[in-house]
C-alpha positions in Angstrom: -236.6 -13.9 39.6 -240.1 -15.4 40.0 -242.0 -16.1 36.8 -244.7 -13.5 37.3 -242.3 -10.7 38.1 -240.0 -11.7 35.2 -243.0 -11.9 32.8 -244.3 -8.5 34.0 -241.0 -6.8 33.3 -240.6 -8.5 29.9 -244.2 -7.6 28.9 -243.8 -4.0 30.1 -240.6 -3.5 28.0 -242.3 -5.2 25.1 -245.3 -2.7 25.5 -243.1 0.3 25.6 -241.0 -0.9 22.6 -244.2 -1.7 20.6 -245.6 1.8 21.3 -242.4 3.5 20.2 -242.3 1.4 17.0 -245.9 2.1 16.1 -245.6 5.8 16.8 -242.5 6.0 14.6 -244.3 4.2 11.8 -247.0 6.8 11.9 -244.7 9.9 11.9 -242.5 8.3 9.2 -245.5 8.9 6.9 -245.6 12.7 7.3 -243.4 15.4 5.8 -241.0 17.5 7.8 -243.4 20.5 7.7 -246.3 18.3 8.8 -244.6 17.6 12.1 -245.6 21.2 13.0 -249.3 21.0 11.8 -251.8 22.1 14.4 -255.5 21.5 13.7 -256.2 24.7 15.7 -254.1 27.1 17.8 -255.0 25.3 21.1 -254.0 21.8 19.7 -250.6 20.2 19.8 -248.6 19.3 16.8 -246.7 16.0 16.4 -243.5 18.0 17.2 -245.0 19.4 20.4 -246.2 16.0 21.6 -242.8 14.5 20.8 -241.0 17.2 22.8 -243.3 16.7 25.7 -243.0 12.9 25.7 -239.2 13.1 25.5 -239.0 15.7 28.3 -241.2 13.6 30.5 -239.2 10.4 29.7 -235.9 12.1 30.6 -237.3 13.5 33.8 -239.1 10.4 34.9 -236.5 7.8 34.0 -233.2 9.5 34.8 -232.1 8.1 38.1 -235.5 6.3 38.2 -235.0 4.5 41.4 -233.2 7.2 43.4 -234.6 10.6 42.6 -238.0 12.3 42.2 -239.4 11.7 38.7 -240.1 15.4 38.3 -236.6 16.8 38.0 -236.0 20.4 39.1 -234.4 21.4 35.8 -237.4 20.3 33.7 -239.5 23.0 32.2 -242.7 21.2 31.3 -244.4 24.4 29.9 -241.6 24.9 27.4 -242.3 21.4 26.0 -245.6 22.7 24.7 -244.1 25.5 22.6 -243.3 24.5 19.0 -239.7 25.7 18.4 -239.8 24.7 14.8 -237.1 22.1 15.3 -236.2 20.1 12.3 -237.3 16.5 11.9 -233.9 15.0 12.8 -233.6 17.2 15.9 -237.1 16.1 17.1 -236.2 12.4 16.4 -232.9 12.7 18.2 -234.6 14.2 21.3 -237.4 11.5 21.0 -234.7 8.8 20.9 -232.9 10.3 23.9 -236.1 10.0 25.9 -236.7 6.5 24.8 -233.1 5.4 25.5 -233.6 6.8 29.0 -236.8 4.8 29.5 -235.6 1.5 28.0 -232.2 1.6 29.8 -234.0 2.1 33.1 -236.4 -0.7 32.4 -233.8 -3.1 31.3 -231.8 -2.7 34.6 -234.8 -3.4 36.8 -234.8 -6.5 38.9 -237.7 -8.4 40.6 -236.8 -6.9 44.0 -237.2 -3.4 42.5 -240.9 -3.8 41.6 -242.2 -3.0 45.1 -239.7 -0.3 45.8 -241.1 3.2 46.3 -240.2 5.9 43.9 -241.6 9.5 43.9 -243.1 11.6 41.2 -243.7 15.2 42.3 -243.2 14.0 45.9 -246.0 11.5 45.6 -244.9 7.9 46.5 -245.5 5.1 43.9 -244.4 1.5 43.8 -242.2 0.9 40.8 -245.1 -1.1 39.3 -247.5 1.8 39.7 -244.9 4.3 38.3 -244.4 2.1 35.2 -248.1 1.7 34.7 -248.6 5.4 35.1 -246.0 6.2 32.4 -247.2 3.4 30.1 -250.7 4.9 30.1 -249.4 8.4 29.7 -247.2 7.6 26.7 -249.9 5.5 25.1 -252.3 8.5 25.4 -249.8 10.7 23.6 -248.7 8.1 21.1 -252.3 7.7 20.1 -252.5 11.4 19.6 -249.5 11.3 17.3 -250.9 8.4 15.3 -254.3 10.2 15.0 -252.6 13.5 13.8 -250.6 11.6 11.3 -253.7 9.8 10.0 -255.5 13.1 9.8 -252.7 14.7 7.9 -252.3 11.8 5.4 -256.0 11.0 5.2 -256.6 8.1 2.8 -252.9 7.7 2.0 -252.1 6.8 5.6 -250.9 3.2 5.9 -252.7 1.6 8.8 -250.7 0.4 11.7 -253.2 -2.4 12.5 -256.0 -4.1 10.7 -257.5 -1.5 8.3 -261.1 -0.6 8.5 -263.4 -3.2 6.8 -260.5 -5.6 6.5 -261.0 -7.8 9.6 -262.4 -10.8 7.6 -259.5 -10.8 5.1 -257.0 -10.5 8.0 -258.6 -13.4 9.8 -258.5 -15.5 6.7 -254.8 -14.7 6.2 -254.0 -15.8 9.7 -255.9 -19.1 9.1 -254.0 -19.7 5.9 -250.6 -19.1 7.7 -251.4 -21.6 10.5 -252.2 -24.5 8.1 
């Protein structure tokens, strides 16, 4: 595998794994009931977004290289109905989706990157399909993090450098490197 293709695959896997981890750190901070909080009737809850992401992951990454990414048995509209599933059921489904994604990614080879896959009968290179999904999941992961922060308010533990703490963070980095 050439260095750039190899690096692309490693960085893509790292990005997906990091997104999963950060999102899980956010929803670990909310209660079981808060998974179902909706700011208004037209907004999605953490539970709904998790259902949608997992459904999309399973559809897109099952037989990733050989079948259309929009599977005929997927019911996307159902993903946006809060079925009041318990936390452990939501997390199990979430993990099922992520296992599907990561298993597909870890089996890709350099020669697969320019192959054509389809999503809703639209052709994409594997690179384009991966970028499409990375952006899509980042969008929804950000929604989950924001909802969790909204729910927890000031008791939310920041997943990055907390507001007004950049200088302290930079000093900590300097002290570690010396």
